[in-house]
C-alpha positions as CSV (number, residue, x, y, z in Angstrom):
1,M,-34.9,12.8,-4.9
2,A,-33.7,15.3,-2.4
3,T,-30.4,17.3,-3.4
4,V,-27.4,16.9,-0.9
5,S,-25.1,19.6,-0.1
6,K,-21.6,18.8,-1.5
7,K,-20.1,19.0,2.1
8,R,-22.6,16.1,3.2
9,K,-21.9,14.2,0.1
10,F,-18.2,14.1,0.7
11,V,-18.6,13.2,4.4
12,A,-21.2,10.3,3.3
13,D,-18.6,9.2,0.7
14,G,-15.9,9.1,3.3
15,V,-17.9,7.3,5.7
16,F,-19.2,4.7,3.1
17,F,-15.4,4.0,2.1
18,A,-14.4,3.7,5.8
19,E,-16.9,1.1,6.8
20,L,-16.4,-0.9,3.6
21,N,-12.8,-0.8,4.1
22,E,-13.1,-2.0,7.7
23,F,-15.7,-4.6,6.8
24,L,-13.4,-6.0,4.0
25,T,-10.2,-5.9,6.2
26,R,-11.9,-8.1,8.6
27,E,-13.5,-10.5,6.1
28,L,-10.7,-11.0,3.8
29,A,-7.7,-10.9,6.1
30,E,-6.5,-14.2,5.2
31,E,-7.1,-13.7,1.4
32,G,-4.3,-11.0,1.7
33,Y,-6.5,-8.1,1.5
34,S,-4.7,-5.0,0.3
35,G,-7.2,-2.1,-0.2
36,V,-10.3,-1.2,-2.0
37,E,-11.3,1.3,-4.7
38,V,-14.8,2.7,-5.4
39,R,-15.7,3.7,-8.8
40,V,-19.1,5.3,-9.1
41,T,-20.8,5.6,-12.8
42,P,-24.3,6.6,-13.8
43,A,-25.1,3.0,-14.4
44,R,-23.7,1.2,-11.5
45,T,-21.1,1.5,-8.5
46,E,-18.0,-0.6,-9.1
47,I,-16.0,-1.8,-5.9
48,I,-12.6,-3.1,-6.9
49,I,-11.2,-5.4,-4.1
50,R,-7.2,-5.8,-4.2
51,A,-5.8,-8.9,-3.0
52,T,-2.9,-11.2,-2.9
53,R,-5.0,-14.5,-3.2
54,T,-7.8,-13.4,-5.6
55,Q,-8.9,-16.7,-6.1
56,N,-10.0,-17.3,-2.5
57,V,-11.6,-14.0,-2.8
58,L,-13.7,-15.1,-5.6
59,G,-14.6,-18.5,-4.1
60,E,-15.7,-21.5,-5.7
61,R,-17.3,-20.7,-9.1
62,G,-17.7,-17.0,-7.6
63,R,-19.7,-17.8,-4.6
64,R,-17.6,-15.9,-2.1
65,I,-17.9,-12.6,-4.2
66,R,-21.6,-12.9,-4.9
67,E,-21.9,-13.3,-0.9
68,L,-20.0,-10.2,-0.4
69,T,-21.8,-8.2,-3.2
70,S,-25.2,-9.2,-1.3
71,V,-23.9,-8.2,2.0
72,V,-22.6,-4.6,0.6
73,Q,-26.0,-4.3,-1.4
74,K,-28.3,-4.9,1.8
75,R,-26.1,-2.9,4.1
76,F,-25.8,0.1,2.3
77,N,-29.3,0.2,0.5
78,F,-28.1,-0.3,-3.1
79,P,-30.7,-1.0,-5.4
80,E,-30.9,-4.5,-7.2
81,N,-28.0,-5.1,-9.6
82,S,-26.6,-1.5,-9.1
83,V,-23.4,-2.6,-7.3
84,E,-20.5,-4.8,-8.7
85,L,-17.7,-6.4,-6.9
86,Y,-14.4,-7.3,-8.7
87,A,-11.2,-8.9,-7.5
88,E,-7.7,-7.6,-8.4
89,K,-4.4,-9.2,-7.9
90,V,-1.8,-7.1,-6.3
91,A,1.1,-6.7,-8.7
92,N,3.9,-6.8,-6.3
93,R,2.8,-7.7,-2.6
94,G,6.3,-7.0,-1.4
95,L,5.6,-3.1,-2.0
96,C,2.2,-3.4,-0.3
97,A,2.3,-2.2,3.5
98,I,-1.1,-3.6,4.3
99,A,-0.2,-7.2,2.8
100,Q,3.0,-7.2,4.8
101,A,1.5,-6.2,8.0
102,E,-1.2,-9.0,7.5
103,S,1.5,-11.6,6.7
104,M,3.4,-10.5,9.9
105,K,0.3,-10.6,12.0
106,F,-0.3,-14.2,11.0
107,K,3.4,-15.1,11.6
108,L,3.2,-13.9,15.1
109,L,-0.1,-15.4,15.7
110,G,1.6,-18.7,14.6
111,G,4.0,-18.3,17.3
112,L,7.1,-17.0,15.4
113,A,9.7,-14.9,17.4
114,V,9.2,-11.0,16.8
115,R,12.7,-10.3,15.6
116,R,12.8,-13.3,13.0
117,A,9.2,-12.1,11.9
118,C,10.3,-8.5,11.4
119,Y,13.7,-9.4,9.7
120,G,11.7,-11.8,7.3
121,V,9.3,-8.9,6.4
122,L,12.2,-6.5,5.9
123,R,14.2,-8.5,3.8
124,F,11.3,-9.6,1.5
125,V,10.3,-5.9,1.1
126,M,13.9,-4.8,0.1
127,E,14.3,-7.7,-2.1
128,S,11.2,-6.8,-3.9
129,G,12.6,-3.3,-4.8
130,A,11.8,-0.9,-2.2
131,K,13.9,2.0,-1.4
132,G,13.3,1.6,2.3
133,C,11.2,-0.1,4.9
134,E,10.6,0.3,8.6
135,V,8.8,-2.1,10.9
136,V,7.6,-1.2,14.6
137,V,6.3,-3.5,17.2
138,S,5.0,-2.5,20.4
139,G,3.6,-4.0,23.3
140,K,4.3,-6.9,25.8
141,L,6.8,-8.6,23.7
142,R,8.6,-11.0,26.2
143,A,8.5,-9.5,29.6
144,A,5.4,-7.9,31.6
145,R,6.7,-4.5,30.8
146,A,5.5,-3.2,27.3
147,K,8.2,-1.9,25.0
148,S,8.7,-0.8,21.4
149,M,11.0,-2.2,18.9
150,K,12.0,-0.8,15.4
151,F,13.6,-2.4,12.5
152,S,14.4,-0.4,9.6
153,D,16.4,-0.8,6.4
154,G,17.4,1.3,3.3
155,F,16.2,5.1,3.1
156,M,13.2,6.4,4.7
157,I,11.7,10.1,4.7
158,H,9.4,11.4,7.5
159,S,8.2,14.9,6.4
160,G,6.7,16.8,3.6
161,Q,4.7,16.2,0.4
162,P,7.0,13.2,-0.6
163,V,5.8,11.4,2.3
164,R,2.2,11.2,0.8
165,D,3.5,10.2,-2.5
166,Y,6.2,7.9,-1.7
167,I,5.4,6.1,1.6
168,D,2.7,3.2,2.0
169,S,2.1,2.4,5.5
170,A,-0.2,0.3,7.6
171,V,-1.1,-0.5,11.1
172,R,-2.7,-3.6,12.7
173,H,-3.4,-5.0,16.1
174,I,-2.9,-8.4,17.3
175,N,-4.6,-10.0,20.3
176,M,-1.9,-12.3,21.8
177,R,-2.3,-14.3,24.9
178,Q,-0.2,-11.7,27.0
179,G,-2.1,-8.7,25.7
180,V,-2.5,-6.5,22.3
181,L,0.7,-6.0,20.2
182,G,0.6,-3.1,17.5
183,I,2.4,-3.5,14.3
184,K,3.2,-0.6,12.0
185,V,4.8,-1.3,8.8
186,K,6.3,1.7,6.4
187,I,7.4,1.1,3.0
188,M,9.2,3.7,0.8
189,L,8.9,3.2,-2.9
190,E,11.3,3.7,-5.7
191,W,10.8,6.4,-8.2
192,D,9.3,5.1,-11.3
193,P,8.9,7.3,-14.3
194,T,6.3,5.1,-15.8
195,G,4.3,5.1,-12.4
196,K,3.8,1.3,-12.3
197,S,5.8,0.3,-9.3
198,G,6.3,3.7,-7.7
199,P,5.1,7.5,-7.9
200,K,6.0,9.3,-11.4
201,K,7.0,12.5,-9.5
202,P,10.8,12.4,-8.4
203,L,12.0,13.5,-4.9
204,P,12.4,17.2,-4.8
205,D,16.0,16.9,-3.7
206,M,17.0,14.5,-6.3
207,V,20.0,15.7,-8.4
208,S,20.6,14.2,-11.8
209,I,24.1,14.6,-13.2
210,L,24.1,15.1,-17.0
211,E,26.9,13.7,-19.1
212,P,29.5,16.3,-20.4
213,K,29.2,17.2,-24.2
214,E,31.6,15.8,-26.4
215,E,34.2,18.6,-27.1
216,S,36.0,18.9,-30.5
217,D,39.5,19.9,-30.5
218,P,40.2,23.8,-31.2
219,I,41.4,24.7,-34.8
220,P,44.7,25.9,-34.6
221,P,45.4,29.4,-36.2
222,A,46.6,29.1,-39.7
223,S,49.3,31.5,-40.9
224,V,48.0,33.5,-44.1
225,P,50.9,34.5,-46.4
226,V,51.1,38.4,-46.9
227,E,51.3,39.4,-50.6
């Protein structure tokens, strides 16, 4: 087996992940696809699909997941029985930008008004415990001229390292009758010291005020009798 340089290996891994993500996004859009994770072990490659409706991803008696495994294996030339697909349920879909963007996409395709769909997503995200949310819809919304509408609620940051840690964002395109609409959903997660529903690292400008210590009363000076 020919050795591959580290640079080429990283590029190949990135291309594999991008193509796999694109394929699963198209294939599992209605199942609430919310991302994929690839774990490579010496024995096999494990692909974990995160979705809101895992039962639909698995299919009847696991038929759908077997079909997806076969397609991935043939496309990427994996040896027999060396790739395994798993489905994992999203813990809180209200804090997942991909799930919310897909939900909004189907709402708009179903003919719901743009404002109503956006406010519905905003309310659901904020009720799920997010710190802030922003939804941008652009394209030919009503009139012939394209315009952009932005809906936001709560607290949102736009720069620095915390954006990478705290912001979950997703972009989707919808082919409507009058043209293409673009949706962008940004969700700012709440700080969680356990790291389950948000980043462990606190915001750099967060100030924690400590409780003052209990102070004991000073002892009054005692008069000592002089001999």
